[in-house]
N, C-alpha and C positions, 0 to 999 in steps of 0.2 A: 504493498499499500504505500502511494507517495503522498506527502504533505508539504503543501508549500504556503508560505507567509505571504501575503499581498496586502497592498494598501489600496483601498478603495474609498474615493471622496462620495460624499453625501450626494453631490451633484449627479455622481453616476449611478448610487443605489436608488435614487428617486427617479431617476429617469423612466419614463412609461410606467410609473406606478399605477397599478389598477386593483382593486378590491370588488370582488365580485361575489362576497361572501362565502357561501357554501360553496360556489363553483370554484373558486381559489382565490389567491393572491400572488401578484407577481409585481418584479421590480427589475433593476439593473438593465433598462432598455427590453423589459419581456423576456429576458434569459435567466432571471433568479425566481424560481417557485418558492415562495416566502411560506407557504404554508403547504406542506407535503402532506399526504395521507394519514401519516403516523404523529403529525404535529398536534399541540393542543390549540384549543381557540384562544384569542386575545384575553388574558385575564388581567394584566396591568390595572392595578388602582390609577386614579387620577393623579394620586401623590406621587406612584412610582414613575408613571408616564412623563408628568411634568419634571421630575429629577433627571430624568435621561435629556430631556432638552437643555436642561440649566447646567448639566456637565458638559454637553456640545458647546453652548454659549461660552463657556468659561474657558474653554479648550483644555479642559481636564480629560486623562485618558479614560476611555469607556473600554468595559471589558472584551476581550477578544471575542469575535464571532468564528462560526464554524460552517462552512460549505462544503458540498459533496458534489463533484462534477458529476453529470449525467449527461453523456454524449456532448454535444455543443453547448449544451446549458448547464445550469447550478440548481442543486436543491439547500434550502436553508437547515441545517441540521440544529445549530444552537444559536440564540441570538434573536427568535423571533418577536418577542415582545420589546426588544429595544428597536429592531429592524421596524416594526409597525409605528412603535411612537414616534421615530424620527421622520417616516414617512407619510404619516397624518398629519403633523405639523406642519410640514413643507407644503402639503396638499391644502392647507387651510382647514382640517376638520376641527382644531380646537385651539384654544389660547392659553398662554402661561403670563403669570404675574413678571412685569420688568418695571422696575422702579415705582412698584405701588400700582400699576396699571395692567389690566389685560391685554396682551398684546398677541395677535395672529402673527404669523410668517409673513404674510402680505402687508402688514401695517409695519413692519420694521424698516429702518432707513436701508438703503440699497447697501452701504458697507456692511451693516448687521448680518442682513440676506446673505452677502458673499462669503463673510465669516465663516457661517454656518454649511454654507454649500461647499465650501473648500476644506472643511473638517476631515481629516483622514481616518477611517476606521481600519483596525488591525483585522485581518480575515484569514484564517487558515482554510486552505482549500484541499480537500481529501480526494483521491483518485484511486479506488479500489472495487472491489468486488462488493456486491450488495450486502452480501453477509457481513465483509470486513467494515463497511460503512455504518451498518446497524450496530455492531458490536461497538463502534466507536461513539455512537449515539447513545447507549446506554451508558458508556464511562463518562463522557463529558455531561451529560443530563442537560438541564435547562438552568441557566445562570439565574441564580436569585430567587427561583421556584422551584422546589423538588418535584419530580416526575411522580405522580401516584402509579401504584402497581398497574392500573389497568392501562394508563397511559405507555407504560414500559411494553406492556404486551402489545400495544398498537403498533409500537415501533418495529417488533419481531415479526407480527403475523400481518403486515400491511398487504391489501390486494383487494379485489373486487367485492370480497363479503363484506369486509372491512368497511370499505367505503358505502356500501348499501346501508350496514348496519348504524353508521354514525347518522345517516339521514333520519333513523326512526328515533335514536336514543341518545344522539349529542345534538351539538349545536345550542341554539338559543331557544329555549320553548319547544322542542321536538314534540311529535306526537305521543311518544311514550308517557308525557307527564301531562297531557292534556285530559279533558274531561273527567276531572275531580282524581285523576291517578297521583298527581304532585302531593295531594294531602295525605297520601298513603306510604309514600317513600323517603327516603332521607337522601341528601347527596346532590350535587350538581351535576347537572349534563355536560356541562362545560369540561368539567374536571374527568368525565368519564364515569361517575360514580353510578348513574344509572344503567349504563352498558353494563357494567360490573355484576351490578346486581341481577340483571336480567341473565347474564351467562351463568353466575352462579347458581340460580335456581335451577335453570334448564338442563346444566351440566352436572348436577348436584355436587359442586364443588370441584370440578374438573375442567376449569375454564382453559387452560392451555391445551389439552387435548381436544377440546371441543374447536378453539380456534385454529390449532393445527389442521383438523380432518376437515374444516370447512372453508378453509384461505381463500380457494381458488374459485368457491362457489360464484355462481354468478349474482345471487341475491342473497338476503338474510330473511327472508320471507318466513322460514320455521320460527327464528327467534321471535319475530314481530308478532306471528300468529299466537305463538305460545304466551306471550306476555297479554295479549289480548284476552285469551282464555283466562288466565289467572284473575284479571279483576273483574271479568264477567262473572266469574265464580264467586268472587268475594262479595260483588253486588247482590247475588242471588241469595247466598247464605246469609249475610249481615247486611240488610239494605238499609238499616239506620246507620246513617253516616252524616249526622249533625254535627256541629262543631265540638261538643262536648266527649262526643263519642270518637272523633277523629283524633282527639290528644290521646286517647287509648290505642287506637289503633296505627296511629302513624309509625312507621319504622319496623312493623313486625314482619317477620319472614314469609310472605303471603305466599310465595312461589313454593315454599318447603311444605306450607300447610296444604296447597292445592295438590303436590305431587303426591301427598299421604292421604289425602281425605276426598279429592274429587269425585269419586265414586261410592262413597259413604251415603246413605239415604239419611240427610239433614232437614229438619224442620224448621224454617227459618222463623216461624211465630214462636216455636217452643224455646229455640236458642235466646230469643229475644228476652222472653220472660226470664230465663235463668240468668242472662246477663243483667238485667235490672235487680233482680235479688242479689248477684254476687257483688253489685256495685255498692247495695246498701249495706252489706255484711260487712262490719267491722273486724272480724277475724281477718278478713282477706285485705293484706296489706300491698300488695302488687296487683293492682288493678288491670295494669296491661297485660298480667298474665292470665286472664279470665279467657281471652279467646282461645289460647293454647290449651288451658285445662279443659273447655268445652269439646274441643277436637280431639284430644288425648286422653284426657281423664288422669291427667298427672298432676297430683294436689302440689308438688313442689314449685310450678309455675307460679302459684297463688302467694307464696311465701306467707304462709299462714301465721297468725299471731302466736309467739310461743310464750311460755310461763316466764314471769319476772324472778329475779334472785330471791326477793323476800318471800314469794308463793313457794318456790323450791325448798327454802329452808324451813317453812313452817311445816310443809308436808312431810319432809324428811324426819323432823321432830316428832311428827305424830305419829309415823311409822317405827320411830325408834331405830332407823337405819335399815330396817328388815323389807327386803324385796318379797312383795307378796305373792310373786310366781314361784321362785324357787325357796322360799322361807328363809333366805341366808341373809346375814348381816353384812352390810359395806359401808365403808367409809362415804361421806357425801360425794367427794371426787369421782368415785367410781358407780355414781348412779347417774340417771338421765329422767328428766320429767317427761310424762307421758299422759295424753289424755284415756280417761276412763272409758267414756263414750266418744270415739272419734268424730272429728268435725263432719264428715261428710253424713253421718247419721244424728246430726243436729247438736254433737257435743259442742261445749263453750270453753274459752280457756279461761277457767275461774278456778279457786283453790279447791270448790268441792268436786271438781272434774278432773283433779290432777293426783297421779300416782306417782311415785319414785320407784323406777325399777332399775336393777343392776343394769350395765352395759350390755353384756351378752343375751339377755333376756329381752332387752328393748330392742336390740338390732333384729333378734330372730323373729321379734313380732312385726318390726317394720318391714321386713323381707318378705312377708306371708302376702 
């Protein structure tokens, strides 16, 4: 692999700069692909973007950028955020404060404009195989903002499948987070969180294997149809999605629930009745765990209220340290509090419903 250091003036970088959104962003006389398929969207804040322009104006050194040769053209590997910041400013897309007043590039004096256009960027140009360039990309990362795991995967498995998947799951406000789905999932489409979530659910955690197998597929229809099926099922099974419920539902692993329970015979009205009951039950400390409990029956998801230390000490004294199961005496630290009548049969976390069991008997009871 050959790597060469070049000096590129801003006037050269911004020549024929065009931003066509999802279609692509190009500069350097149309020869530089500023946003290749594996690159992130523009994520710099206004403060970071303005700092780039301030650095250029004061002739301070800007961090080195990295391009990869692609035939007669180039792909930008590292430095997209700084590159787009510069190109947008020269194109007049935003202003920065200069001497207390907002100034766009076109409002600068001629000598100030020329100073910016003459600024030289340090660019390493890499020429090698695709695998070498992608390995290099993983190493250098994105200066200033670390790549997420999914963004790194996108660098490795770039191809027609990824390009189509990003149409559904990435960009600004993609279809994947429309129609209320954004209320139920966490993360940013721009940072590839939604794409990662969809892949995690469909592949049951084997994201790399799935992307490798489908890298050259013409489209990502399977993933998009799966995503729609998951949320259609959620809407059918749990139709009450008002603002209070959404706070409990947001961020739950709906795809994993769908995978395990999509064929279960679930009655939405009965589930709603039980949700209301569980929300009102002060024994249930994890209200977000209600949905997992109703589907799996695992009480641990509810984080049921436990006996406090005062109650445990009082019951231990009442029993004189004797375990009621094996009738043997134990030290306090060798025993655990247990519900005489379990929660699912109406038992409450009260002193009258507490017994102290030795650890072996309590663990044996819990395992039944």
